N, C-alpha and C positions, 0 to 999 in steps of 0.2 A: 596197594592199592587199601590205603584204609577209608573208610565211605563217613562222611560230615553224619554229625547227630541228629537222630530222629526229629522232627517238630513233635513233639505231643499234645498242641492247642489244640488241635482240629477235631470235632466232636465225632467225627463218620471218620471212614475210612481215609487212606490217602495214603499215594507211594514214600512217602516219608515214616509211613507207620505201618504200611503194611508186612515191615516183616521185622515182631518183635525179640526183640536176643537179649534179654533180661538170660540170667546172669554169662550168658555162651557166645556172646558174637564177634567181635574180631578180634582176631587174636594176638599176640604179642607174645614172642620166644617163648610158640607152643603151647601160653594158657590161655586162654577163654578169660576176656575183660568188657565187664560192664558197659553195653553202650549207653544208657541212660545213665548222668552223670546224677546228683543223692538228693538235688536240689527236683531234678524233672523226676527222679521218681516217686518221691514228699508230692508231689506234683500229680501226678498220676493216680496213685493209692486216695488221696484227697478227693477227687472228683467222684470215682467209685465209693467211697466210704458216705459222702454224700447224697448221692445216686441210690443207696443202700438205704440211709435215714430217712431219706424223702421219703421212699416207698414204704417204709411200714409207716412213719405218719399219715401216709394217702392210704394204707389200711385201717390205721385206725378210724382219718376222718370216715371214705366209704361208711364202717360196724356203724358211725356214729348215725349216718344218715339212714343208715337201714330199719336201727332200733329207736333212733327218736326224729321221724317225719320230722315232728314239728319243732324241735331243733335245729334246722334249715341251715340259721344261722351260725350255730358254732361248726359245726361240719364245714359248712366254708370258712370259716377261719382256720380250722386246723386246718384245712388243704389249702390256704394260704401260709402257710408257716412250711408245710410242702416246697411249695414253690419257690419259695424264699429260698430255704436250702439247696437248688438246684440254682438259679437262676444267675449265683454270682457269676462259676466255674463259662454259665454259658455264655454269657453276658462279657468276659474276657476275653474268651474267644473267640468270638464274631470280630472286636478290636482286634485282634492279633495278627485276623485276615484279613483287615480291612489297609494293618498298615504292613503286610508284608501275602499282596493280591495272587492266589493261584486256585487253578478249578476246584481243589478240593477246600479251599474256604471258602466256596460257593456255599456249602452244606453250613460252615458257620453261620454264619448270614440268616438264612431262610430259618434253621431253627429258630434262631435270635430272634426275629421280626416271630416268625409265628407263636412264639410265648410273650412278646413285649402286648401282638396284636389281642391271645389269648386274657392276659392280664386284664385289657382297652373297656371287653365285652365283660367280664367280670366270669367269665370261665376259669375258675381256680384251677378245679379238676386235672383241666387241659392243661393249663397253665403247669401243674405237678408230674402230670405224669406224661406229656410228650417228652420233653429233657429226658426223663427218667429211661423209656422205651430206649429212644433215639444213643444214652450212655451207655446201658448196658449193652444196647445191641453193637457199641464198638467195639467195646471188652471181648466182645463174645466173635467179633469177623477176628477179630486181630488173633485170639488166641484159637482160632481153627484156621490161622493161613497157611493151609496146605503143608501144617507142621512142621514149615522151614527150621521156629523156635528147637523143636529137636534135632532137625536136619543138622544145622548147628553147631550145638552141643553134642550130640552123636559124632562131630567130626575133629570140636577143639579136645574129646576124651582121647582122640588118637594117638597124639604127644602130649597129653598130662604125664606119663610119669615121671618120677624122677629115674634120671644117667646116672651112663657110671666115668666119672672123666678123668682119661688117661692124665699123670706126670709126668715131668720128665725124668723122675728117678724110677721112672717103674711101676710106683704104686698109684691109687686110683683114688678119687672122690666121688664122695654122695650127693650132686648139683641137680635141684627145679630144670624143668626144659625150659623155662622161662630165661635161665641165665648161661647157654648153652651160645657158642660165637662163632661165627664163619674160623674153620680154622682150625675147632678142639677136635682134637682124637677122643671118641671115647670105645667104651667094649662093649657090645650089644652079645646078650646067650639068647639060648636056645628058651625062645615061648616068650619073650622080646618083642616091643615094636621101635622101629625108628623114629625116632624126632626127627628127625629131620630130613630132609637129603641131603645124599656125600655120597665118598666111594671107598671103596673099601683097601684098604694099605696091606688087609691081614686076617688069614683065616677062608674059609671056602664053604658056605652053606645055599638052602633054599629059604627064599622068600615067598609066603600068600599075600600078592598083591589084590585078590579080587576085593578088599572094603573100597581101590583109587583106579586099576584097567578093567577091574569087570573080566579080570583073567580068571578062571577055577584051580588053570594047571600053576602048581609052585614054579619063581624063576629063578634054575642056578642062579649065583652070584658069586667069582672070586676075586684077586687080587684085579683091581684096577674098575671092577664093575662099579656101575651106576648103584641106588639104592632111594627110594621115596620115602617119604615121612607119613607115617601109616604103616609099612609095610612089617608085616611079621615075621621073625626069623622062624624058623620049623626047629632048626637042627644047627650044630655049631656054632662057631665062636669067630665073631667079625668085627676085625679094629675098623671103624671108618672115622675118617675128616670130613666134617661137617660142612659143605660148600653153601648150602642155602637154610638159611631159619624163620622162624616167626612166620609173617607176613611174607616172606619169599620164597620157602618151601613148598610144596604141593599143592598141602591142604590149604598154608594161611591164599594159597592164590584160589582157589575152588571159593572161598569162603567169601574171598575179595567177588569173586565174580559172579556168587548167586548173592552179594549187594547190591554189588550193580544193575541188577537185570530188573529189581526195585523201582529202574528207569522209562523202564519200559515202557512205551505209549504207543495204541494201535491209531492207525489214519485218525478213527473216529473223534479221542481221547486227544491227541493233537489242537483237531478243530477248533476243540470244545476248550481247551485251554488256552488259545489263540483270540477267541473273541468273549471271554469266560467273559467281560464288565457287558457286553450283546446282548448275553443267554440269562444274564442274573436281570437286565431291563425285563429281557421278553418275559419273566418269570413273571416278575413284581405286575407288569401289564394283564398279563392272564390272569395274577389273584385277583387285581382289581373289577378288571374285568368282569369275574364270577359273582365276588360280590353286589356291585353293582346291578347287574343282570339278575340276578336270585335274592337278593338280602340275604343269603344264606352265609355265616359268616363260618362253622362249622367247615362248611365245603371252599372254602375260601384258607385259610386253612390247612386243609386236606391238601390243597395244587402248590403254596409255599413247604410241605414236605414231599410230598412228589415230585418234587423239581430234585431234590437233593441226589447228585450227577453221582454216588459212594462206586453204584454200579459199574459202569465205566470207566469210574478211576483206576479200577482194581480188577480189570478186563486183562489187562495184558501185566502187569506186577504180577498177581497171581501166578498165571501161565508161564512166566520167564522164570523166576523163582522153582518152581518143579521142573520145568526141560534143564536149567540146567541143572541140577538135582540128576537130574537121570543120566544127562549127559556124561556127566563126573562117572555117575555110576559105572558107564561104559567106557572111562579112558576117555573122555572129549573133555579139554577144556574150548567153552568158551569164551570171547573176549568180547563182554560188553552185549547188545543185543542184535545185533546188524542181523545174524541170522534171523532174524523170526522174519524179512522181509524179505531176504534176498538171496537166502540160498535154497528154502523150496521154487524159489522160480528161477535155478539154474536149468542151462539149457545142454553145454556143453562142459568136458572136465578136459584141463590142461596139466598133466604129469610133466617133472621133473625127471628125468633116467635116474643116472649115479646116487641113488642114497633113498631114491623111492620106492619106480619100479627095481632096480636093484637091490642087493643092500646096502652096497655101497665102502661094504669092507670087503676094499681094495687088497689085492697080494700082488710081490712081486713078480712076473712069469720066467723074465728069463731076460737078460741082458746082453744087447747087441753091439758093441760098439764099433767103431769103423777103424780099418783096418790100419796097425801098427799102435793103437790106443788101449790103453790097462784095461780089462774088465772092476776089477776090485779099485781102482783110480774113476772111473765113470760112475760106479754105484756109489765110493763116497761123496764123489763129491754134488751127486743127487739126492745124496739122503742128506748131507749137511741144508742144503739149498733146503727143499722139504722140510728140516726141522722150522724152517720160519714162516708156517704158511697153517693153513686149516682148511684146506682141501682134501679132500678123500684120496685122492691122487697122491697130494703131496704125504699126508699122514702113512702112506702107505709103503713105500720111497724111503723116509725117515725111519719107519720101523724094521725093514733090514738089514738094515746097520744099526751095530750099539753106539751107546753115549760115546764111549771110551775110544773110538774108532772113525769117527767125524773128523773133518776137516774142519779148522779153524776159520771160518769166514764171517766177513765183514760188510756195514752197511746190508746185510737184507735184507729185500724191503718185496712183497706183494703186492705183481697188476692182476688187479683184478681183471677173471677170464682170459689170462693169457696165462701167468706163469708169477718165479720168482726167478729176482737177479738178486747177484753181492757180488764181491772183491775176496777171489781170494790169494793170498800172497802179492798184493797191486794189481792181478788181473782180471776184468768183466767176465765174472761164471753167471750166465742164466741153465733154467732146469723150468721147460713148462710146451705148451704146443708150437706145429709150427708156424702159427702166426708170429711169434712171438720171436720166436727170429729171422722172419723176413721184418721186424719192426727196426732188428738189430745189424740188417746189411749183412747176416752171416748167409752161405749158400747153404741149403740144406737138402739132403738127398732125398729120391722119393723110398715116404716111408714104406716101413716091411709090413705083408699083407700080414695080420692076425684080428681073431673074432675078441677083440676087446680092446680098452682103453692103451691109448699110447703116447710115451711123455719122451724128448728130447735132450737131451746135457752142451752147452756148452764151455768152449773154456780158454779168454784172450783173443773171441772174435774166430775162432774155428772150432765148426762143430766135433762132435767125440764120440759120439752113438745116441739108442733108442733104446728104451726099458719100456719091456711089453710087461702090461699089467693083466690080470682075469680078475672077473665078478660075477656075480651069481644072482639070477632073477631074485625078487623074491615070491617065495610060497603064494602070498595072500593076493598075489599082481591079478592076473589070469578070473580068479575066483570074484572080486571084486568089479574087474569090467563088467565082465557079463552082470554081477548082481545094477549094474551103473544104466547097465543096457535096457535091463530090465526096468527098470522104471523108467524110462520112455528117453533116457537121456541115449542120443545115439552117438551125438559127434563127440572124440577121443584125439586130442592133439599131443604127440611126442615133444617135449623142448629138451635140449640137450648141446653142451660142446662138444661134443665129441663130434666123434664122424663118422659119415652116414650110413658105411656098409655097415657100422654096427649096430646102429640106432634101428634102422630099418630092419636088421635082423629081431631084435630083443621086441620091437614094436609087434611082429609077426606074430611072433610067441604069445604076449598076452593079446591079442585081437584090437590094437591101435593102427587106426586105416594113416592118419595122417600125421607127416615128420618133420622136424626141421630140426637140423642139425648144423654140429659147429658152428654158434651162436653163443656171443657174447649175452651177456646182465642186462648192457641197454637193451641187446638185441631183439631178447628173451619178451621182457618190458614191451618193447613197439610192437610185439606180436599177440601179444595178451588185447593190447589198443586197438590193432587191425581186428580179432574178435570181437570186438565192442562194437568196433565201427560195422560188421554183415549183419550185426540185429541179434547177435550171442552175447550169453550173460554168464559170464566164462567162470567156472573156479578152479584157482589156482593149488596145484597138490605141491611142493619141495618141501627141503632136508631146512629152509628157515635161515640159510648160514648166504648161500651162493644166490637165494631166489627173491631175495626180498624187493627187489625193483618187482617183479613178474608179482610176488605175491600180495605187493599191496597194488595194484592195478589192476585183481582184477575185480569181480564183483563180490566173489570172497574166495580170501586164501588160506589153505591150510597148510600148515607148517605140520610134519613128520614125527615125533619123537619130544614132543616136551621136553621130558628130564633130561635127554642129549641136550639138544639147542637150550634148552630157558630160556635168557630171558631172548636169544635175538627171535625165536619164535614166538611171542608173545607178543613184543613188539612189532610186528611185520605183516600179523596173520591174523584174520579174523576166530580161528579154531586153530589147536593144537592137539592132535593123537598124540596122548602120554606111552603110548605102543607104537607099533610100526607095522600093525597089521589094515592094512588098506580096506579092507572090508568094513571094517569100521563108520567111510566113506559113506555106504548105502544105509548105517544106522541115522546117520547126521541127516539124512534124503530124508528118510522116513521120520525121523523126530520132529524137524522142522515142518514138516508139511501137518504131518498133525499136531503141532503148536500152532500152527495160523487156522488152521480151521476151530481149535477151540479158544485163538483171541476172536472170533470169528462168530462164535456163537453167543460167550460171554457176551458180547455188544451187541446180538442184536437183544441177547437175555437182558443189557442193562439198559438200552434206548426203547424197547419193546413194554415192560416192567415201568418202564419212567414215563411215556408218551397213553399208555391205557389206562394209570394213575390217576396221571391230570385230565386226562377228559369223565374218568368215573368220578373224580372231583368237583369238577366242576359241572358236572350235569347231576349231581347232588346223589349221585344212585346209592353212596355209602352211607348215609344219612346220619343222626346226629354226633355218632362218637368219629368221626369222618379223618378225624387228623389223627386218632387212634387206630384208626384201623392204616389210612394209607403207610402210618410210621411202621406199622407193621410188618405190612408187603414189599413194605421198603427198606427193610434189614431182610426180608427173604428171596430178596432176587437179588442178591447181596452173596449169603449163605450160596444159596443154587449157581452162583457165577462158583462162587470158590469151589466150590463139588466138583464141578465139571472140570475147571484146572486142576482138581485131585486127580482125577481118574488120568494126569497121563504120566500122573506116580506109577500108575501100572505096566507104562510102555517099559518092553522087558527083552534083549536079544542076550542076554544074557543066561544061558541055563545052568543051572547047576550052579548058579555064584549063590542065591536067593540064601540058601543054607546055610552058609559059609562067612557072607558078609556083612560082620556089626556097620559096618559105615554108614554110608550112605541109603543103605536098605534102609535102614532105622528111620526113616523122611515120619515115617506114618503116612496116614491119609486125611481130608480135608473131617 
């Protein structure tokens, strides 16, 4: 999730420069890397240096004007020196904005035009002070951008420490986290942080994941357990095989998502972006009309400055960055900014069953062979086929037989939604639902009565018997559904490939009224599309593996357990929950509604200040110092918007986490 290098040439704030990250921006291999190259950092420093130098010269000119009013020409000459110091970067930025037109480039051009007009009228004090105010305001806005600089640096520090990489001979070497690679085996001792995502291969311990998932209670992990980058090892010694490092780790993804949030734009901003050229022409007409009617040059300059759309440009990115940080603190990964406009409008929720409403941790409960069939053969055959699939049911039957006791299966392949087929000693073998055997023209007896998932096994065209499984309801399912109903979302739908009696009982226990069972992945997607045709805006919640089509079809897709399904979850969904706590769905809705309201307020502030200043400037109310007053009020409106967005960081539904978490809670405020 690498991000483009931000444009540093904008005089005022822009989405490209709204999140300054030196020196801890994008991470590679777990260490922060400066987003600005050396030349760009020098340019930014030069702009600030010239502005401060011009300010000092201008103070001298003002002092000369006050102390020696008879020598006003000398004071004007000194002010002209200050104006020259800041003129060059202003014109360079304006020229770059002409070469690469954008909404934030309007600010560069308007300030340049105001500077030219001030020079033309001989107002050298204004020609110097106006760019100084705008430049210093720009620097302060970047610095106060919701503390996102500190947020990203705090996240990066979670994985900065050196690690002990185990060598084949049993020894270890100390290496920086940046040098870790997928497949490395590292040793993690008590009190150390996990440098990258991985799987525990040896040992048992408790991990504090509060800074990543919002869970204040430590999580127990043992062999085969998954760990997330940034987690704190509380006790015990762990050997961890790394599966994702650097940008692909959980911390890297969160930082990438925060960077992507900078591009979020509300409808008003998109409208202005589309008509940026026309907006520029309108501003010039208003400024020209002001000068023609009033012959008031300061009023004309004030119109140009007041029309800079900085507050509008920052309305959505500042809010989105805060929301991404808050969501990550609650264990929610948000992909892109679709939630800003879609999640708050959700009117129905569609759940998958296995792995979502239930734990998905299936266990083989019983083997029911047909008369004359060896139960061990039935189980071993099912386990051998199940080893070729990632479906929860297949994994459960595969886990019931050790690798040494499985049969040698050839040409094993998974048929999405049906099951697994293969060849055993030249005979066709199959594991799956009843529909699979109908497709294979195999006679299947009536399924046994069982309150849970079942699967059949066949060999050589003969049905051998049934495998019965049991699953458990997820403890957070019923409270989460009740929470969603209290938020005004009354329509709940359960989609599953399981049998209808099982699905109906699960739905009744958690409070879901609409049940669709025995559905294939394509049928689930069709059902989601049907919900949309009925006028609903569905949020689809699934495990991110077998529900990809449905997740993509919904207005918002939510994948469960991002640390488990990982790439599939983030590829197919708009949001991914790093934990399997369904109560986070209500958190998502509340956060999105708060975020949308914050954006609306920020847009209103930007529009109100901009048009209010234009009216006041055009009417000549701001007086002789109208351009400077307009510049100060313009920056004030931007700071008010940033402060309002910063209030979003106070959103907290993780009681008890604040005192423990050094990660995203260190974002600060505006």
